[in-house]
Steps between C-alpha positions, in 0.01 A plus 500: 500500500493738215850655440430700178242733382273393212684744269833343591413128499578444126849655544558292812398182336740578214784570740443177696490301185823651391679452819390142542620432130829668562573339851813295490526147660670642812193727563637827385520709194787605279601862557391721220263812486193316378513260787612750769216743418243224487605369837456847655193603291289215623473604862516865407173469321340323803346627816781354730783703659862473374600301807299198366689491156675190604161311515441568150805317387444215752133465368639484140731219589223304673277544186784374284539184719121427499448589136266787563473794271202735550466803694230353724749222585755756596262701729399181681849374549618847606226524765616180648869611498392835661314319786809282554741797506280684752478182725880471471555858603264472807697187610844676471632590844546877566790610676605829694766697308691796642637752250789728589542783246822716500404857536759797480378688811675662800305474829622642834562249757233623739238456226621152420424396864144576451477230221338741237242334290245610222178325433366535132246286301474265776867419516760623770843607416765537772831673477746233605873536571752276309606321823144399574455376140832278536355360819175402340671353190732261695856411419453454120334843448745669729803357306343619165426852637866523623658386168474749209616243256247255618218743522564621128495136391176425668306817425659537158547868589791737528475538870768747617367537855238333709276772649456517879128492480231286336130515468356174629143354444331165466251302311368151437545292185597170356812658361680843563368612170139442603561663827662813347199547270305552827751775600615662184207743448535621866875539459461719193227702677731551798776622273264741332364619838869551615584692167183718536567589869867579437467684159148652494497795262872452477696577177839422342726763367776292343519528113722220398452240779323178384469335837175398646309746723397234751593507870421125522611330176362159429757254658729298274473210728325358811495206732207244540527284807291220661581491869483119490775483240870591545578626155313805373409578143697792332276688260628703205280782355542621144492877529699806429839497705558834642835495692469880592200448717562663840365408839186691626468626837195362687434720807231455760304781327532342156399166634187644663418661178538181307295299759226768503460507119522119472225464760248598232598176320567283814267239368482371141208692332209358300518503124386803327501724811682827512757361749571206248571783237725676748686179567554448126615862459767454766622202311519693173658795693784282631559362145514857350755598770700179429566579136853603427434675161295807465261376226431189702437693824278753304294207354456343843359828639263533194390141569434619857320807358268265303430295801413798730253632222345179434612514130385152411131651487599725215760301311802686654447813284786725604278820481258347745791404725627854488166644578440300818862565623466870412203536741722403790742779417210751543389333816832534674535863421723517198499836320346593168454187276690291766684229304240443215751613236782300646287174515387555152866523382581186698205311351662578148827370631343189639340427151860579340655222728229245440434563133819625353768380758613861570647529846535874543436508875652736759499476872260814509263284293511232768475745780174639354324174435610360839378822665153465310472142602570577865247775513239260364603205717490734817139560395417130479649461855281779625175392327510111533244509783258738322565328152541136607510326157652552167158528362458799745824650368393459149163667562646782670751578226217466237259728688756756578572528129126594435368849474273642773189447294586144419566436868155644571354275246666201645377587855139536370524172332639308803226647717241389242654150500501468877123602506411248230670221682352594832154475337575165332572353858 
């Protein structure tokens, strides 16, 4: 197994030599900047993911014990450790985990009786009343939910009131953390879908308010439960605490809208498809709506704009992001120059935040970038069948930006290439 490119092998060997020489008898290193950077730099130079950083330290300890020192020794021993880790992971038993996520929503009793559910990215989320959650958790969980002081201790959160409704879902994993990783992206996409369904082309008029815009804020805590065990896990999330969040009204009409929109993403999409881009955009949308401070919300929507316009293909240049967003303004019937001038000013504000730390953002700025993102995201939803991959999206943007004569030249060239390939067969 070759872990480092030829151009990095010299540096990797130097790092291995240093870390072996600096290793203490107990198998660790003294805490200083030289050692800490070297420990992180060795795996960062490699082809392996961050999740395997622990194996690099493990391999160094094995090398120290066996008196090995070369990069070739490291790679051979690392490969054996990696095979062992994979075999161990396969042998670990996977368990079914149920997740109960508090959600501040009001649902009419008649709708609750229908057991409303939404399927997105291959996961099903049900709206579950508190009483049913208590029943599923057993006596231990019920006691915690009914004791504010006990709930605050176990969730490490300032819980003032337990909501009457939870989102419930399930996944398999050797631990609640592994199981949650299977659910998390679908949960964020669901929040984004709800936000988009409730607030599509909506705007905020408040001038001094710094609360989040979201309808469904990220929860401060949740419950992970294995049906075979009596005591559940109480999970604390590190996120903005917004005590002013109000319950949203989930009517039958709104539920149907959410279910209809989510049906587009009922299954987990393949990588690099337009549907995978939409799923990522929903996650970014929910994060932008979560942000409590205007400049962070603004940057969240700008990140969404970069994703929608495929900015990674042109280095994220703000003028290019503006040009691609601007087209959607004309497409939806805005007058005159649409929001080209507005987006240009917002691009300058984005650069001021990123490069100079200037946070001069107003709610109207966020309203404008949010509106532009929603117009472009609406287009992605409409075109995902006609333009099924991110490559199709990029080519559409690229060709649309060409002049009529350039398009004609491309058309002629494509016809010529098709004929040449047909003859070659």
